[in-house]
TITIMI-699403 format. One record per residue: x, y, z of N, C-alpha, C in turn; residue in three letters. Coordinates in pm, whole numbers, plus 32768, in hexadecimal, padded with zeros to 4 digits. Layout:
N
XYZXYZXYZALA ...
//
This chain:
155
22A60DAC356422ED0E1B351D23560DEE34C3MET 23920D6C34C423D00D2C3487237C0D0C33F2THR 23100CD4340522D30CBE33A2228F0D1B3320ASP 22A60D9433A0224B0E11331622D90E7D32F4GLN 23500E34333423B90E4E32E623F50E32325AALA 23CB0DA9325323E80D5431E1237F0D523194ILE 22E30D7531C522A80DA7312322C20E613103VAL 22F40ECA316123060EFD313623980F0B30D0THR 240A0ED5310224860ED630AA24450E8A3034HIS 23D90E30302D23D20DE82F64237C0E0A2F38GLY 23420EA52F7D22E70F0A2F1223260F172EAAGLU 22AE0F142E35230C0F222D9C22E10FB72D69ARG 230E10182D65231F10A82D592353109E2CAEARG 2301111F2C60233A11412BDB239011952BACGLU 23F711932B71245D11FB2B5D243211F42ACBLEU 2453128A2A70246012B92A0A24DB12BD29D1ILE 254A127F299C25A21286296925CD12D02902SER 2653132228C326561369287726EB13B1284DPHE 270B13AE27E627BB13CC27BA27E7144927CCARG 2864145B27F4288114F727CE294114C227ABVAL 293E149B274129C714AA270429D814192732GLY 2A1713D8273F2A13136427432A0C12FA27C3GLU 29E11344281E29BD1329288E292A1317288AGLN 28DC12A828CF282C12C1291B282612AC297DGLU 27C5133729952790133D2A1C271D13042A3FTYR 26ED133C2A72264F12F42AB42622134C2B4DCYS 257A138E2B35254813D22B8D24BC137B2BDBVAL 24AC139A2C302406134A2C56238E13822C21ASN 2361135C2BE82307134C2B81227813DD2B95ILE 225A13922BFA221913E72CA5223714962C57MET 22AE14BB2C58230115352C6522E815572BCAALA 22B3151D2B6222A115622AE32214157E2A9EVAL 220B15E22A7E217F16202A4D218115F629F7ARG 21FD161F295A21EC161428F72260160928C1GLU 223015EF282522C015EE27E322B01625277DILE 231F1695272B22D116D726CC235E16BA2657ARG 236316DD25BC23CA1728257823EC178C25AEGLY 24831780258324CF1814257A24821869252FTRP 249518F225812475197A254424D519DE2564SER 24EE1A482535255D1A89255F250B1ADE25D5PRO 257C1B05264025401B4426E325901BA92696ALA 253D1C1626F025751C99270225C61CB22781THR 26741CE2277126B11CFA27C726A51D372825SER 269C1D5228AB26B01DAC290927431DE1294ALEU 27471E54293A27FB1EAE298027D41E7D29F7PRO 28571E662A1128C91E312A8328551D912AC8GLN 283A1D642A7627F71CE52AAE28AA1C792A9DSER 289B1C232B0E28F31BB02B05292A1B622A7APRO 297D1B4C2A1A29A11B1E29C329671AB12992SER 29331A4229E928E919E329B0286919F329C5TYR 28291A6E29DF27B11A7F29B427781ABC2915MET 27411A7E28B4272D1A8F284126E31B43282EARG 26831B49288526461BB9287725921B8928A9GLY 253E1BB9286E24BE1B9D289424711B99280EVAL 24101B28281723BB1B2727B822FF1B3A27D6ILE 22BD1B7D277922311B8B27BA21D01AF327A2ASN 21A61ABF280F21C41A3B27FF20CE1A1E2831LEU 208F1A6A27CD1FE71A8727CF1FD91AE52839ARG 1FEA1B46282120011BB9285E204D1BE928EAGLY 20BD1B63291521261B59297221A01B562961ALA 21E31BB629BF22511BE5299222D51B46299DVAL 22CA1B01295A23561A7329B123C61AC5299ELEU 24071AA129F224B01A9229EA24D81A1429BAPRO 254E1A202952259E19D72914263819AC292BILE 264418F7297826E6190529AD270118932945MET 277618B5293127E4187728EE27F91813291AASP 27CD179529192803175E297C28AF16E82984LEU 28D016E32912293F16CC28D529B217532920ALA 297917D6292229D01830294929E8184D29E6SER 293F18222A352933180B2AB0298717B82B06ARG 29A0172F2A9829D016BA2AF82A7716AF2AF0ILE 2A99173B2A8F2B3317362A832B6916F929EFGLY 2B0216E6297E2B3B16D429122B56173328AAMET 2B60173428572B8A178E27FD2AD817C127B2PRO 2ABC182427AB2A23184827432A34184126DCMET 29C51800268F29C617EC260F295F181B25BFVAL 299D1868254028ED185725192873181A24EAGLU 27D418282539278817DA2528278817A024A7PRO 275A17262489272D172623FB269216E123E6THR 266516D1237F25C516962346258A163523BEVAL 262115E4240925EC159B245925EB15B124DBARG 263B163424EF2603165A258925A4165025CDSER 256F1660265B24F7166A26652522169C271EVAL 24B716FC273A24BD176227A9245416B927FDPHE 247B16AF28792433165328D523FF16D82959ILE 237416CF295423431735298E234716EC2A4FVAL 2394170A2AA3239F16CE2B10236517262B90VAL 232716F22BE32302171E2C71235316FC2CC6GLN 23A617632D0623F017132D8E23A117842E0DALA 235917642E6122F617D62ED222D818102E7BGLY 22B018DE2E76227618F62E5422A3192D2E18ASP 231A18FF2DD1234119222D49234418E42CB0ARG 231D19172C53232818E32BC6237D18EB2B88THR 23B818A72B3C246C18CF2ACA244718582A7CVAL 2489189929C724941832298E24FD1806297BGLY 25291796296C25D6176F295525F3175328C6LEU 263517A728992663176D27FE26A816F127FBLEU 266E16A027ED26EC161C27C026C915E1272DVAL 272A158026ED27461540267526AE1513263CASP 269C1493269C263F1457267425FA13F726D7ALA 256F13F4270025481379273E255313022724VAL 258D12A82759258F1233275E251E11C32777SER 251A119427FD24B2115F283B2458114D288FASP 2428112428D423BB1128295C23E710C4298AILE 242D10B92A22247410302A6C240A104B2AD1LEU 23DC0F962AFD238C0F8E2B74240F0F3B2BB1SER 24180F742C3724980F3E2CA424770F2A2D1EILE 24A50F012D6F24B20EF52DF0251E0F3A2E2ETHR 252F0F602E8D25AE0FB52EBE260F0F222ED0ASP 26170EBE2EEE26740E8F2EEE270C0E7C2E64ASP 269E0ECA2E1627150ED02DA6275D0F392DA1LEU 273C0F852DD22798101D2DE827F610152E2AVAL 286810052E1C290710152E502939108A2E57GLN 294A10AB2EEF29AB11412F0929DC115C2EA9PRO 29FB11D22EB42A5512422E3B2AEB12002E53THR 2B5511EE2E0A2BA7119D2E302C1512422E7DPRO 2C6511FC2EDD2CB812782F442D2212B32ED0ASP 2D1912772E692D9112BF2DFE2D7113192DD0VAL 2CDA133E2DCC2C8613BB2D772CA5141C2DC9ALA 2CD614822D5F2CC4150A2D9B2C6D15522E07CYS 2C7215992E442BFA15CE2E892B9A15FC2E58ASP 2BC916332DF52B4916932D962AE215E92D55ALA 2B1915922D4C2ACC151A2CF52A7C14D32D6AVAL 2AC414DD2DF02A9614AC2E462A1F151B2E85ARG 2A0515732E5F29B915D12E9F293A15BC2E47SER 292E15C62DCA28CA15AC2D8228A2150F2D72PHE 28E514CA2D5D28CB14562D6B28C613C02DD1VAL 283213932DCE27ED13772E52283912C52E54ARG 286512C72DE62888122D2DBE28AB11C52D5EGLY 28C911792D2B28F5114C2CAD287B10BE2CBEILE 286110852C27280E104C2C0828320FE62BC3ILE 287D0F692BBC289F0F102B7628240EB22B4CSER 27DC0ECF2AB727470E872A8727870E5C29DAILE 27460DEF29DC27530DD6293E27CE0E13290EGLU 286A0DC6296728C60DF6292A28FE0E9B290CGLY 28A80EC5292C28B00F3F294328F60FBE29BBARG 291A0FF729D3295D104E2A40291910FE2A23MET 288610F42ACF283C114E2A6C287011B22B1FILE 285012302B222883127B2B6C281512B72BA4SER 27EA12B32C1D277612F52C59277613A72C7FGLU 273C13DE2C53275414642C7026EE148A2CD6ILE 272014C92D3E26AE15212D8E26B915AF2DABSER 262915BA2D452604162B2D36260A16BA2D8ELEU 25E3167C2E1E260B17082E82265216D42E71GLU 26F316C32E80276316F82E762776172D2DF1ARG 274B17282D75277D17632D10276518122D08LEU 26E717EF2CF1268A18802D0B271A18B82D90LEU 272E195A2D21278B19C82D95272919F62E23PRO 274D1A262E56270F1A5D2ECD26D31AD72EB8GLU 26651AF12EF326221B892EB226A21C092EBEARG 26DD1C072F3B274D1C552F5727A71C7A2EFDGLU 27D11C132EAF28521C152E7527F41C2F2DE0ALA 27831C092DC927371C732D3B273C1CF02D5BLEU 27271D232DE827181DC92DF227931DF82DCFALA 27FE1DC62E0828531E362E2828A51E642D95ALA 
//
């Protein structure tokens, strides 16, 4: 059993990193369906402030979340470099508006440090851990915690 734990601990996984403001974040690449250039979204009434609206993605309605606003940063106007990363968490698909995609990282879990206790509860709820790699500090986002509860959206 101990040998198996060592093998599991050393397994590599890939993350896609991206920038939101001056910060760098990442998500598991297996959750990423595609990366698209920014296009304006149609706003929906009574939606949370961090929801930009929806777009038509090949006949499907895709909600677009402003990641900066969702994690407590000021909302910024998208530029020509802005993209949205189409991610899937469980049975839900959403586009995350980010400033730019940075890199694909291949890491092992031993590179992930726990979120510091000094971080506020909101940060700890969205950030799975901190990765220190190549002189960069990258926060790994938990998509499951990032997406609002369905009941909250219906309220």
